[in-house]
Backbone bond lengths (Angstrom), bond angles and torsions (degrees), N, CA, C in turn:
res aa  C-N    CA-C-N  psi(-1)  N-CA   C-N-CA  omega(-1)  CA-C   N-CA-C  phi
1 X - - - 1.466 - - 1.529 109.50 -
2 X 1.335 116.85 131.09 1.457 120.83 -179.93 1.514 109.67 -85.53
3 X 1.323 116.26 124.74 1.455 121.14 176.46 1.535 107.90 -76.76
4 X 1.340 117.62 126.11 1.463 120.52 -176.77 1.525 112.82 -110.58
5 X 1.338 116.16 19.20 1.460 119.42 177.12 1.523 109.05 -140.76
6 X 1.314 116.04 160.16 1.457 121.90 178.62 1.519 110.90 -66.61
7 X 1.326 116.52 158.30 1.452 120.66 170.38 1.530 108.85 -66.51
8 X 1.323 116.54 163.52 1.475 121.29 -176.45 1.522 111.33 -62.47
9 X 1.334 117.28 149.95 1.473 120.34 177.44 1.524 111.06 -57.59
10 X 1.315 116.33 147.76 1.459 121.68 177.49 1.513 109.61 -148.55
11 X 1.326 114.81 160.89 1.457 121.90 -178.93 1.529 110.08 -107.32
12 X 1.322 117.52 152.06 1.465 119.96 176.21 1.533 111.13 -65.05
13 X 1.313 115.66 146.69 1.457 119.86 171.41 1.526 111.55 -96.68
14 X 1.340 116.11 -8.51 1.461 120.69 -178.02 1.525 107.71 -157.80
15 X 1.326 116.63 142.99 1.467 120.18 176.56 1.521 108.57 -159.85
16 X 1.321 115.91 166.32 1.455 119.26 179.54 1.514 111.87 -179.47
17 X 1.324 115.00 -172.95 1.465 122.43 177.95 1.527 107.87 -121.75
18 X 1.304 115.98 129.97 1.463 122.15 179.87 1.522 109.33 -105.46
19 X 1.324 116.92 127.65 1.457 120.67 175.42 1.526 108.78 -73.02
20 X 1.321 114.95 118.72 1.466 120.54 -179.96 1.528 108.67 -108.67
21 X 1.316 117.19 -158.31 1.451 120.56 -176.54 1.522 112.78 -66.61
22 X 1.318 116.31 144.86 1.452 121.75 176.49 1.509 112.36 59.91
23 X 1.329 116.01 -128.14 1.459 120.68 -175.48 1.528 112.13 -95.17
24 X 1.322 119.23 7.88 1.462 121.53 -173.74 1.530 112.38 -84.65
25 X 1.330 114.19 138.21 1.466 122.85 171.43 1.519 106.87 -124.71
26 X 1.327 116.08 127.53 1.456 122.97 -170.42 1.532 110.09 -104.85
27 X 1.338 116.11 124.40 1.465 120.24 174.45 1.526 109.68 -77.04
28 X 1.336 115.71 136.87 1.463 120.95 175.67 1.526 108.78 -140.27
29 X 1.328 115.51 159.32 1.463 120.29 178.09 1.525 109.86 -153.09
30 X 1.332 114.94 159.24 1.458 121.74 175.06 1.520 108.98 -131.85
31 X 1.329 115.88 139.68 1.462 121.46 176.21 1.518 108.35 -142.32
32 X 1.332 115.70 176.29 1.454 119.70 -179.52 1.516 112.58 85.17
33 X 1.328 117.36 -139.15 1.458 123.94 -175.06 1.527 109.78 -92.83
34 X 1.318 116.69 116.32 1.470 120.51 -173.42 1.522 112.66 -59.60
35 X 1.326 117.70 -33.24 1.466 120.41 178.86 1.529 111.17 -106.84
36 X 1.324 116.00 23.49 1.456 120.71 -178.65 1.519 112.80 -84.29
37 X 1.310 115.21 -174.84 1.462 121.76 179.22 1.528 109.15 -72.41
38 X 1.323 119.07 123.69 1.472 120.68 -176.82 1.528 111.89 -67.37
39 X 1.332 115.45 134.74 1.464 122.36 176.38 1.519 108.09 -135.85
40 X 1.318 116.17 125.73 1.460 122.16 -179.08 1.519 109.36 -103.66
41 X 1.339 116.86 126.53 1.459 122.28 173.97 1.526 108.83 -100.31
42 X 1.345 116.60 128.06 1.466 122.07 179.53 1.520 108.33 -113.00
43 X 1.331 116.20 118.14 1.459 120.07 -174.81 1.525 112.38 -77.64
44 X 1.323 114.71 167.37 1.453 121.56 -177.55 1.516 113.09 -94.09
45 X 1.316 113.80 -155.80 1.462 120.78 -177.01 1.529 109.77 123.84
46 X 1.340 115.78 -103.65 1.463 129.25 -1.38 1.530 110.97 -62.69
47 X 1.331 115.50 147.39 1.450 120.87 173.39 1.510 115.77 105.38
48 X 1.333 118.45 2.12 1.466 118.91 -173.56 1.524 113.45 -78.54
49 X 1.327 118.30 -35.23 1.463 121.08 -176.78 1.512 112.33 85.12
50 X 1.332 116.28 163.19 1.465 121.44 -179.33 1.533 110.51 -84.02
51 X 1.322 114.41 156.94 1.454 123.00 177.26 1.524 108.76 -123.58
52 X 1.346 117.89 155.13 1.476 119.33 177.96 1.523 113.31 -55.32
53 X 1.348 117.34 -34.34 1.469 120.10 -178.43 1.520 112.61 -64.46
54 X 1.325 117.80 -21.46 1.468 119.56 -178.95 1.532 111.29 -64.85
55 X 1.321 117.25 -26.92 1.470 119.65 176.71 1.523 110.85 -64.87
56 X 1.333 116.27 -25.54 1.456 121.88 -168.07 1.527 113.99 -84.16
57 X 1.325 117.48 3.14 1.465 120.19 172.73 1.530 111.75 -80.30
58 X 1.312 117.45 -8.14 1.466 122.66 -172.74 1.532 110.27 -121.75
59 X 1.325 115.99 140.38 1.470 121.48 175.45 1.529 108.53 -68.50
60 X 1.339 118.19 112.94 1.468 119.69 -176.62 1.520 113.93 -69.97
61 X 1.328 117.31 -12.99 1.464 120.04 175.74 1.522 111.70 -80.85
62 X 1.327 116.92 -12.28 1.472 120.31 -179.15 1.522 112.68 -115.79
63 X 1.325 116.71 -40.04 1.460 120.69 -169.58 1.534 113.40 -100.25
64 X 1.292 114.47 143.30 1.470 123.79 163.82 1.532 105.30 -90.31
65 X 1.314 116.97 102.28 1.461 123.25 -167.42 1.532 109.18 -91.86
66 X 1.321 116.33 119.45 1.467 122.06 -175.43 1.527 108.90 -116.44
67 X 1.319 115.79 121.99 1.450 122.78 176.99 1.516 109.00 -120.63
68 X 1.332 117.15 151.43 1.467 120.14 173.83 1.519 108.99 -151.45
69 X 1.319 115.61 152.70 1.460 122.12 174.41 1.522 108.50 -94.74
70 X 1.320 116.41 128.28 1.459 120.98 -179.67 1.532 110.67 -68.88
71 X 1.292 116.50 169.75 1.464 121.70 -177.57 1.539 110.95 -52.74
72 X 1.314 115.00 128.75 1.460 121.21 176.76 1.509 115.05 80.31
73 X 1.341 118.58 -0.44 1.465 121.73 -172.69 1.525 111.93 -115.66
74 X 1.328 115.91 155.85 1.450 121.69 172.93 1.505 113.73 56.21
75 X 1.328 115.75 -122.07 1.469 120.92 -179.84 1.526 112.80 -96.31
76 X 1.331 117.20 3.23 1.460 119.25 174.96 1.523 109.74 -72.72
77 X 1.307 115.41 157.75 1.469 121.28 -174.87 1.520 110.39 -128.56
78 X 1.361 116.84 145.88 1.468 127.56 -6.97 1.524 111.16 -77.74
79 X 1.322 115.88 143.37 1.452 121.87 -178.16 1.526 110.35 -64.74
80 X 1.313 115.97 138.98 1.473 124.68 175.70 1.523 113.47 68.78
81 X 1.324 118.35 16.09 1.460 121.08 179.66 1.528 110.48 -80.96
82 X 1.338 115.93 131.65 1.469 120.83 176.40 1.523 111.75 -108.65
83 X 1.317 117.74 1.48 1.460 120.40 176.25 1.524 109.45 -70.97
84 X 1.332 116.50 136.74 1.471 121.48 -178.73 1.529 110.44 49.27
85 X 1.316 115.22 45.21 1.461 121.48 -177.92 1.523 107.99 -127.52
86 X 1.327 115.61 91.76 1.464 122.58 -179.72 1.524 109.15 -133.94
87 X 1.307 116.02 165.39 1.464 121.12 177.00 1.523 111.40 -54.26
88 X 1.319 116.61 -41.23 1.459 120.71 -175.12 1.520 111.38 -72.02
89 X 1.316 116.95 -33.20 1.469 119.11 175.87 1.529 111.00 -72.17
90 X 1.329 117.58 -32.75 1.461 119.89 175.29 1.530 111.06 -67.58
91 X 1.326 117.10 -39.17 1.471 120.10 175.76 1.524 110.09 -60.81
92 X 1.331 116.84 -42.59 1.470 120.61 177.99 1.522 110.66 -62.86
93 X 1.333 117.53 -36.85 1.470 120.73 177.55 1.525 110.94 -63.74
94 X 1.332 116.86 -41.04 1.461 120.32 179.31 1.529 110.37 -62.27
95 X 1.319 116.79 -43.56 1.456 119.79 178.25 1.528 111.71 -65.76
96 X 1.315 116.70 -39.73 1.472 119.56 177.02 1.523 110.55 -62.29
97 X 1.337 116.71 -41.62 1.463 120.95 178.96 1.527 110.63 -64.60
98 X 1.331 117.02 -43.31 1.472 120.22 178.42 1.517 111.34 -58.23
99 X 1.315 116.60 -46.78 1.458 120.63 -179.38 1.524 111.32 -66.11
100 X 1.335 117.00 -41.08 1.458 120.92 -179.50 1.528 111.66 -62.30
101 X 1.357 116.30 -36.81 1.461 120.67 -178.11 1.526 112.83 -88.79
102 X 1.324 117.47 -0.56 1.451 121.09 177.00 1.519 114.02 69.91
103 X 1.322 117.10 34.34 1.466 122.28 180.00 1.528 108.86 -94.37
104 X 1.324 116.40 130.18 1.465 121.02 176.54 1.529 110.52 -83.65
105 X 1.347 115.89 -53.16 1.462 122.07 178.61 1.524 107.91 -141.84
106 X 1.328 116.34 151.42 1.459 119.37 -179.83 1.527 111.04 -145.50
107 X 1.330 113.75 158.68 1.447 120.96 168.60 1.526 106.76 -77.32
108 X 1.333 117.18 130.09 1.467 121.73 -178.63 1.528 108.63 -112.28
109 X 1.334 115.98 128.97 1.465 123.87 -173.55 1.520 107.58 -129.64
110 X 1.344 117.53 124.29 1.460 120.29 178.52 1.508 111.72 -149.24
111 X 1.341 116.02 143.11 1.451 121.06 178.94 1.509 112.45 -124.86
112 X 1.343 116.55 145.35 1.462 122.63 179.50 1.533 108.71 61.08
113 X 1.340 119.08 -125.80 1.467 119.00 173.81 1.525 110.46 -56.41
114 X 1.329 117.40 -31.88 1.459 119.84 176.52 1.515 112.31 -60.65
115 X 1.348 117.51 -30.23 1.467 119.61 175.75 1.525 110.30 -68.52
116 X 1.333 116.76 -38.35 1.464 121.54 178.51 1.520 110.21 -60.28
117 X 1.330 115.03 -50.82 1.460 120.07 -178.24 1.522 111.23 -67.29
118 X 1.336 117.68 -38.48 1.462 120.68 177.66 1.525 110.93 -61.83
119 X 1.327 116.73 -43.46 1.467 120.35 179.08 1.522 111.54 -66.71
120 X 1.334 116.12 -43.48 1.470 119.67 179.07 1.528 110.42 -62.16
121 X 1.339 116.60 -41.47 1.465 120.21 177.97 1.532 110.55 -64.38
122 X 1.327 116.43 -46.94 1.471 119.93 -177.53 1.525 111.62 -63.48
123 X 1.330 117.10 -35.38 1.459 119.50 178.63 1.525 112.14 -71.46
124 X 1.329 116.76 -27.07 1.459 120.66 176.28 1.517 112.22 -84.01
125 X 1.328 117.13 -31.87 1.466 121.53 -174.78 1.527 110.82 -134.31
126 X 1.321 118.86 59.05 1.470 120.12 -176.50 1.519 113.22 -61.04
127 X 1.326 117.27 -29.08 1.467 120.38 -178.25 1.523 112.31 -69.11
128 X 1.328 117.63 -12.73 1.460 121.75 -178.89 1.521 112.71 -96.84
129 X 1.332 117.56 -1.89 1.461 122.03 -174.29 1.529 110.36 -109.04
130 X 1.335 115.41 111.20 1.464 119.32 174.89 1.522 110.67 -73.97
131 X 1.313 116.61 -28.73 1.455 123.24 178.86 1.517 108.28 -167.12
132 X 1.328 115.48 169.20 1.456 120.51 -174.28 1.526 108.75 -145.32
133 X 1.335 115.96 127.53 1.463 122.16 175.64 1.524 107.51 -121.21
134 X 1.330 116.44 123.19 1.468 119.60 178.09 1.525 108.88 -126.78
135 X 1.338 115.35 142.59 1.462 122.32 -178.01 1.525 109.28 -131.53
136 X 1.341 116.18 145.14 1.462 119.53 177.71 1.511 111.10 54.14
137 X 1.313 115.60 60.30 1.468 122.16 -166.89 1.529 111.67 -63.35
138 X 1.329 114.73 131.47 1.472 122.70 174.63 1.523 107.07 -129.64
139 X 1.336 116.38 121.23 1.462 121.86 -173.99 1.522 113.16 -96.30
140 X 1.321 117.09 -2.61 1.464 120.31 175.75 1.517 114.96 75.25
141 X 1.336 117.95 24.40 1.460 120.65 -177.64 1.529 110.81 -87.34
142 X 1.326 115.55 163.14 1.460 120.85 176.83 1.529 110.90 -58.53
143 X 1.314 116.76 -39.41 1.459 121.07 -178.78 1.522 111.11 -62.09
144 X 1.320 117.84 -39.61 1.461 121.33 -179.36 1.530 111.96 -70.22
145 X 1.333 116.11 -37.23 1.465 119.37 177.19 1.532 109.62 -65.92
146 X 1.328 116.94 -42.30 1.462 120.68 177.92 1.530 111.09 -64.57
147 X 1.328 116.53 -37.14 1.468 119.48 177.11 1.520 110.06 -60.91
148 X 1.321 117.42 -47.02 1.469 120.69 -178.95 1.526 110.15 -58.87
149 X 1.311 118.12 -43.71 1.456 122.14 -174.52 1.525 113.46 -78.86
150 X 1.334 117.75 -31.05 1.465 120.29 -172.51 1.533 113.48 -129.69
151 X 1.322 116.99 -36.89 1.465 119.75 -172.67 1.511 114.19 -67.34
152 X 1.322 117.49 -30.92 1.461 119.63 -176.56 1.521 112.88 -64.82
153 X 1.327 117.53 -16.48 1.469 119.33 178.24 1.519 111.23 -61.85
154 X 1.332 117.53 -20.21 1.461 120.93 177.45 1.525 111.13 -60.06
155 X 1.330 116.40 -34.93 1.458 121.65 -176.07 1.528 113.22 -112.30
156 X 1.328 117.43 -24.83 1.456 122.07 -179.29 1.531 110.13 -126.15
157 X 1.327 117.69 60.67 1.471 119.12 -174.42 1.520 113.91 -62.11
158 X 1.334 117.44 -36.21 1.461 119.34 -178.81 1.525 111.60 -69.57
159 X 1.326 117.39 -38.17 1.467 120.86 177.12 1.528 110.39 -66.96
160 X 1.329 115.50 -41.87 1.462 119.38 -179.43 1.528 111.37 -66.01
161 X 1.334 116.87 -38.41 1.467 118.96 178.30 1.525 111.06 -60.96
162 X 1.334 116.98 -40.26 1.472 119.95 177.85 1.525 110.31 -65.04
163 X 1.316 115.71 -41.52 1.459 121.08 179.77 1.527 110.58 -62.11
164 X 1.319 116.90 -44.82 1.459 122.02 179.76 1.525 111.33 -70.03
165 X 1.337 117.14 -42.69 1.459 121.60 -173.39 1.520 112.87 -67.73
166 X 1.332 117.18 -16.21 1.467 120.18 176.53 1.526 110.92 -62.07
167 X 1.319 117.42 -28.22 1.464 122.65 -175.45 1.530 111.35 -96.46
168 X 1.339 117.13 150.32 1.465 119.52 171.72 1.525 110.13 -59.70
169 X 1.309 116.06 148.16 1.461 120.72 -175.63 1.525 112.51 -54.85
170 X 1.329 117.29 -36.25 1.460 121.24 -177.49 1.523 112.85 -65.79
171 X 1.348 119.08 -17.38 1.471 122.34 -175.88 1.516 113.01 -106.41
172 X 1.315 117.23 8.69 1.462 119.33 -174.00 1.524 113.63 -85.04
173 X 1.322 117.41 -0.53 1.456 119.96 178.78 1.517 113.23 -71.61
174 X 1.335 117.16 -26.01 1.468 122.12 177.35 1.526 106.78 -139.08
175 X 1.323 115.74 89.52 1.460 120.93 -174.19 1.521 112.15 -62.68
176 X 1.324 116.97 -41.55 1.464 119.82 -177.70 1.522 110.86 -63.92
177 X 1.323 117.66 -46.45 1.461 120.72 -179.47 1.522 111.57 -64.04
178 X 1.337 116.82 -40.58 1.463 120.40 -178.95 1.525 110.88 -66.14
179 X 1.321 117.16 -42.98 1.469 119.68 176.89 1.528 110.41 -65.75
180 X 1.332 116.10 -40.55 1.461 119.24 -179.45 1.520 110.82 -57.78
181 X 1.320 118.12 -42.91 1.468 120.87 178.71 1.523 110.84 -58.66
182 X 1.299 117.10 -42.37 1.462 120.28 -179.45 1.523 111.87 -71.87
183 X 1.301 116.39 -39.11 1.464 119.58 179.99 1.527 112.22 -67.16
184 X 1.318 117.22 -25.62 1.459 121.56 177.73 1.536 112.49 -92.54
185 X 1.312 117.30 -5.11 1.463 121.07 179.86 1.528 109.73 -63.20
186 X 1.340 118.77 136.27 1.471 120.10 -177.82 1.523 114.37 -67.99
187 X 1.322 117.79 -17.88 1.462 120.66 -177.99 1.526 110.99 -76.58
188 X 1.352 118.81 121.24 1.472 120.64 177.32 1.527 112.48 -57.07
189 X 1.316 116.91 -35.60 1.461 119.39 -179.95 1.526 110.57 -60.68
190 X 1.317 116.71 -38.34 1.462 121.00 -179.35 1.520 111.51 -78.07
191 X 1.340 117.59 -51.91 1.468 117.91 -172.19 1.530 112.72 -73.85
192 X 1.326 118.77 -31.07 1.463 118.84 178.98 1.524 111.41 -72.52
193 X 1.317 116.73 -38.47 1.463 120.06 177.14 1.526 110.60 -62.28
194 X 1.326 116.76 -44.74 1.464 120.39 178.51 1.527 111.18 -64.71
195 X 1.320 116.85 -36.64 1.466 120.58 -179.90 1.524 111.45 -63.65
196 X 1.323 117.18 -41.32 1.462 120.28 178.32 1.522 110.65 -64.64
197 X 1.337 117.55 -42.65 1.463 120.75 179.62 1.525 110.92 -63.39
198 X 1.324 117.10 -43.85 1.480 122.32 -179.80 1.520 111.02 -63.74
199 X 1.334 116.31 -51.19 1.460 119.97 -175.02 1.526 111.68 -70.55
200 X 1.325 118.01 -32.61 1.464 120.43 176.84 1.527 110.84 -63.10
201 X 1.322 116.32 -40.71 1.470 121.38 177.47 1.524 110.54 -62.79
202 X 1.325 116.37 -48.53 1.460 121.34 179.75 1.526 111.03 -59.19
203 X 1.316 116.70 -47.41 1.463 121.40 -176.08 1.521 111.74 -64.89
204 X 1.331 116.78 -39.72 1.467 120.72 -178.09 1.516 112.69 -64.09
205 X 1.316 118.01 -21.37 1.468 122.00 -177.24 1.531 112.89 -100.79
206 X 1.322 117.29 6.14 1.460 120.29 -167.77 1.519 114.19 -84.43
207 X 1.320 117.78 -39.58 1.458 120.22 -173.89 1.522 111.34 -104.66
208 X 1.312 115.52 161.03 1.460 120.87 -179.47 1.522 110.77 -64.41
209 X 1.329 116.35 -40.35 1.465 120.92 -178.90 1.521 109.45 -113.66
210 X 1.321 115.98 79.91 1.457 122.32 179.68 1.521 110.42 -87.22
211 X 1.331 116.31 145.71 1.467 119.77 173.96 1.513 110.71 -76.35
212 X 1.325 117.41 -19.75 1.456 121.18 -178.75 1.507 113.57 77.04
213 X 1.343 117.83 8.05 1.464 119.81 -175.11 1.527 112.02 -133.75
214 X 1.343 117.74 25.55 1.449 120.35 -178.38 1.536 110.35 -68.18
215 X 1.322 115.95 133.12 1.453 121.91 177.57 1.521 107.68 -132.39
216 X 1.316 117.41 135.76 1.455 121.47 -177.76 1.516 111.03 -111.06
217 X 1.326 115.12 159.48 1.459 120.90 175.92 1.523 110.14 -73.27
218 X 1.317 114.79 153.40 1.471 120.84 176.54 1.521 108.72 -82.58
219 X 1.331 115.86 69.12 1.458 121.55 -176.04 1.524 110.69 -100.39
220 X 1.343 117.56 162.48 1.471 119.94 175.01 1.524 112.95 -57.65
221 X 1.330 117.85 -32.26 1.460 119.83 -179.32 1.530 111.56 -74.84
222 X 1.328 117.36 -32.53 1.463 119.66 172.63 1.526 109.90 -63.88
223 X 1.330 116.49 -41.15 1.466 120.61 176.25 1.519 110.77 -61.61
224 X 1.332 117.27 -45.19 1.468 120.54 -178.53 1.521 110.88 -58.23
225 X 1.331 116.77 -48.34 1.459 120.77 -179.30 1.528 110.73 -60.44
226 X 1.318 117.15 -48.25 1.464 121.15 -174.27 1.525 111.25 -71.02
227 X 1.317 116.77 -46.10 1.471 120.29 -176.75 1.520 111.18 -65.34
228 X 1.332 117.14 -46.64 1.465 119.96 -177.52 1.522 110.63 -67.53
229 X 1.319 116.90 -38.63 1.460 119.90 177.95 1.521 110.89 -62.80
230 X 1.328 117.39 -45.75 1.467 120.68 177.84 1.528 111.26 -62.89
231 X 1.326 116.17 -38.48 1.471 121.61 177.59 1.527 110.68 -58.99
232 X 1.334 116.84 -43.96 1.467 119.71 178.91 1.530 111.33 -71.38
233 X 1.306 117.04 -35.04 1.464 119.43 178.94 1.531 111.45 -65.17
234 X 1.329 117.84 -47.80 1.475 118.61 -176.93 1.526 110.87 -68.30
235 X 1.329 116.91 -20.46 1.464 120.88 177.44 1.534 112.46 -101.69
236 X 1.341 116.02 15.97 1.473 122.28 175.09 1.524 111.40 52.64
237 X 1.342 114.48 39.99 1.470 122.30 177.74 1.531 112.90 60.78
238 X 1.330 116.67 14.19 1.467 122.39 179.75 1.530 111.28 58.69
239 X 1.340 115.08 31.23 1.463 121.50 179.58 1.525 109.89 -123.55
240 X 1.317 116.13 146.88 1.451 119.84 168.18 1.534 108.77 -67.13
241 X 1.322 116.53 149.91 1.459 120.23 -179.17 1.532 110.47 -55.82
242 X 1.331 115.01 127.49 1.469 123.82 179.29 1.527 113.61 64.49
243 X 1.312 116.77 22.77 1.468 119.95 -177.38 1.527 112.06 -59.27
244 X 1.319 117.95 -39.03 1.464 120.10 -175.73 1.525 112.04 -71.31
245 X 1.323 116.80 -32.74 1.473 119.24 175.34 1.528 110.06 -72.33
246 X 1.326 116.54 -42.88 1.465 119.55 178.82 1.526 111.40 -62.89
247 X 1.326 117.14 -31.39 1.459 121.03 -178.36 1.514 114.46 -90.68
248 X 1.330 117.24 0.54 1.461 120.56 -174.03 1.520 113.50 -64.57
249 X 1.322 117.57 -19.57 1.469 119.46 177.26 1.527 110.98 -61.30
250 X 1.341 116.80 -22.77 1.463 120.19 178.41 1.531 112.30 -75.34
251 X 1.338 116.67 -7.78 1.466 121.45 176.78 1.529 111.74 -92.32
252 X 1.313 117.05 1.74 1.468 121.36 -169.58 1.522 113.27 -55.84
253 X 1.325 117.55 -32.77 1.459 120.85 -177.88 1.521 113.07 -97.05
254 X 1.332 117.31 4.61 1.465 121.11 -177.86 1.521 109.22 -103.69
255 X 1.332 118.66 116.72 1.470 119.57 173.56 1.522 109.93 -74.64
256 X 1.320 116.60 152.90 1.449 116.99 -179.40 1.507 113.54 -172.64
257 X 1.331 113.91 -177.15 1.456 123.04 -177.87 1.524 109.65 -132.83
258 X 1.321 115.40 138.91 1.460 123.11 172.72 1.526 105.87 -115.82
259 X 1.335 117.18 115.77 1.462 122.50 -177.98 1.523 107.53 -113.65
260 X 1.321 117.05 125.53 1.459 120.66 -171.35 1.526 111.50 -139.71
261 X 1.340 117.08 128.25 1.459 120.92 173.26 1.522 111.06 -70.94
262 X 1.319 116.70 133.41 1.465 121.01 179.91 1.525 111.49 -58.45
263 X 1.343 116.54 -37.44 1.462 120.69 -174.96 1.532 111.36 -110.52
264 X 1.313 115.27 40.16 1.465 121.78 176.94 1.523 108.31 -74.31
265 X 1.332 116.44 111.84 1.464 120.92 -177.67 1.523 112.73 -94.08
266 X 1.320 117.67 -8.75 1.464 121.80 175.26 1.531 109.63 -88.18
267 X 1.315 115.64 -45.18 1.472 122.36 -179.96 1.529 108.39 -128.04
268 X 1.330 118.23 85.84 1.462 120.80 -175.12 1.529 113.31 -56.37
269 X 1.326 117.56 148.43 1.467 121.91 -173.03 1.522 115.75 -60.61
270 X 1.324 119.29 -20.24 1.469 119.74 -177.65 1.521 111.75 -59.54
271 X 1.342 117.45 -28.19 1.463 119.69 -178.90 1.531 110.90 -77.99
272 X 1.326 117.02 -36.09 1.463 120.02 173.18 1.520 110.31 -62.99
273 X 1.335 116.21 -37.92 1.459 120.50 178.37 1.529 110.98 -65.20
274 X 1.322 116.76 -40.05 1.474 120.12 176.48 1.527 110.14 -60.15
275 X 1.333 116.06 -43.65 1.462 119.66 179.41 1.524 110.31 -63.88
276 X 1.315 117.71 -42.77 1.468 120.88 -178.99 1.523 111.62 -60.43
277 X 1.323 116.47 -37.14 1.473 119.32 179.38 1.527 111.75 -72.73
278 X 1.341 116.45 -27.62 1.467 120.13 178.95 1.526 112.15 -86.48
279 X 1.338 116.77 -16.16 1.476 122.42 -176.74 1.534 107.99 -129.77
280 X 1.326 116.99 73.98 1.474 120.72 -171.62 1.519 114.53 -65.49
281 X 1.318 118.64 -15.96 1.460 118.82 179.47 1.531 111.94 -75.69
282 X 1.311 117.51 -15.61 1.461 120.86 -179.39 1.525 111.17 -78.79
283 X 1.327 115.88 146.10 1.458 122.63 170.22 1.525 108.03 -87.67
284 X 1.328 116.84 123.40 1.463 122.35 -175.33 1.526 109.00 -106.36
285 X 1.327 116.56 120.67 1.456 121.26 -178.76 1.522 109.91 -128.14
286 X 1.330 116.51 127.55 1.459 122.35 174.22 1.525 108.64 -100.99
287 X 1.321 115.84 125.39 1.468 121.33 179.17 1.532 107.19 -84.39
288 X 1.322 118.42 118.01 1.466 119.82 -168.65 1.521 115.70 -71.26
289 X 1.336 117.91 -20.45 1.466 120.12 -173.84 1.527 111.30 -125.15
290 X 1.340 116.66 44.73 1.466 119.91 -175.37 1.512 111.41 -140.28
291 X 1.331 114.72 153.33 1.454 122.57 171.58 1.517 110.31 -99.94
292 X 1.336 115.87 -132.72 1.463 120.43 -174.00 1.522 113.69 -90.01
293 X 1.303 117.82 -30.23 1.464 120.78 -172.77 1.528 112.24 -62.21
294 X 1.331 115.03 142.83 1.469 120.50 175.88 1.517 111.93 -73.18
295 X 1.336 117.76 -15.40 1.462 120.85 -169.74 1.522 113.66 -103.06
296 X 1.324 118.86 10.95 1.457 120.47 170.47 1.529 108.05 -74.91
297 X 1.326 116.71 145.36 1.465 120.54 -165.63 1.528 113.58 -58.35
298 X 1.320 117.68 -42.64 1.458 119.48 -179.75 1.518 112.34 -65.20
299 X 1.327 116.41 -37.34 1.466 120.56 179.08 1.517 110.61 -69.83
300 X 1.335 116.63 -42.07 1.469 119.75 176.41 1.527 110.22 -55.95
301 X 1.325 116.81 -46.46 1.470 120.52 -177.88 1.522 111.63 -59.75
302 X 1.347 117.33 -42.94 1.458 119.67 -178.70 1.529 111.97 -72.58
303 X 1.326 117.23 -35.16 1.468 119.30 177.90 1.523 111.11 -68.00
304 X 1.322 116.44 -41.85 1.471 119.14 176.49 1.524 110.20 -62.74
305 X 1.333 117.13 -43.04 1.472 119.87 177.56 1.523 110.57 -59.04
306 X 1.335 116.91 -37.00 1.469 120.19 179.89 1.525 111.10 -68.32
307 X 1.328 118.26 -45.26 1.474 118.95 179.65 1.527 110.74 -66.84
308 X 1.324 116.81 -32.29 1.470 119.57 175.91 1.530 110.19 -67.00
309 X 1.333 116.91 -44.26 1.466 119.99 -179.57 1.528 110.81 -64.57
310 X 1.317 117.25 -31.74 1.474 121.00 -177.73 1.519 112.80 -75.42
311 X 1.313 117.97 -6.64 1.471 119.96 174.97 1.526 110.64 -57.30
312 X 1.310 116.47 -34.26 1.479 119.63 -178.61 1.515 112.12 -70.30
313 X 1.328 116.60 -18.17 1.468 120.67 179.73 1.518 112.27 -85.57
314 X 1.319 115.52 -21.30 1.467 120.47 -172.09 1.509 111.22 -113.41
C-alpha cells in the first residue's frame, strides 16, 4: 500500500549551532530514532531553510533524521549572508556536520536546489552515501537559470510580466543581474522590496494549481531566500557547465530515486531525464499530476515510497 501522506509531526531530540567557515554558524537538528539509520535532508532555495514538515518524509521509528540550515538560511547565522557562501563551502559544511555527529554513511535527500547540492556532495563523497533521493532536479546550468528568468513566461505570462515590470525598462535585458544589484543594495527599502518581488514570482510558479497572486511579507527570511538564490544564479551555482552530469559516473555505486513532477515549471523534467540517463542505477519516476512543490499529494506519495524503499539500504 502506498502511503499518500506525511508521517506525523515530531520534535527534535537534539539541536545546536555548528561553527563553520568564517563568520557562519550552522543550525542543525536531529529527530526520530537516535540509534536509527542516518538520513540527511538538504533544503532548497538556495536560502529557503528547513521546515518542520521536512522531518515527516522519514519514518521516525527507523530513521535518525538530520536537518540543517545552509549558510545564511533559516536559523543559521548571519541570516541572508552571501559572504563565503558557495556550493563548495556548503559541501564542506555537510562533511563537517557528518563528522561532528559521528555518522559513517547516510541516506541523502534533496529537492530543487537541494537536489543540486545533494548531487554535488554525493559526487565528491560517494563513499558517504548509502542512498540518494533527489526531487525536482536542478543541475545548475546556464539553460536552467535562463528558463527560470525567462522561460516560465510561456506558462505564467502574468506572473512574469509582474516580475519584469518591477524593474526599469533599461534594466530588463538581464533580469537576474538587475535583481541581484537590488538585493545586495544596503538600503532595506531597496533590498526588501526586490526580495518580495523575486520570491512572489518564484512562489507563483511552484505548484500545479497556483492562484497566480501569491504575495509575501518583506521579512528577513524572504530576503535570505531571494538574495542567496540570486547570488547563486549570478555565479552559475559555482559549478562548471554540466559538471553534475559529467561527474555522474561517481554515482555508479549509489542506489537512488529521482522523483519529478510532470508539470514542474521551476525545474522542467528534461533535466531529471538527463540525470537518469547519466545515473542508470537510479529509479526515475515522473509524478503525472504535480508541479515543483514537494508537498503536492502525488509527490509526497512517491517521496515517502522512496524513503521506505531505502530502509533496506540503511
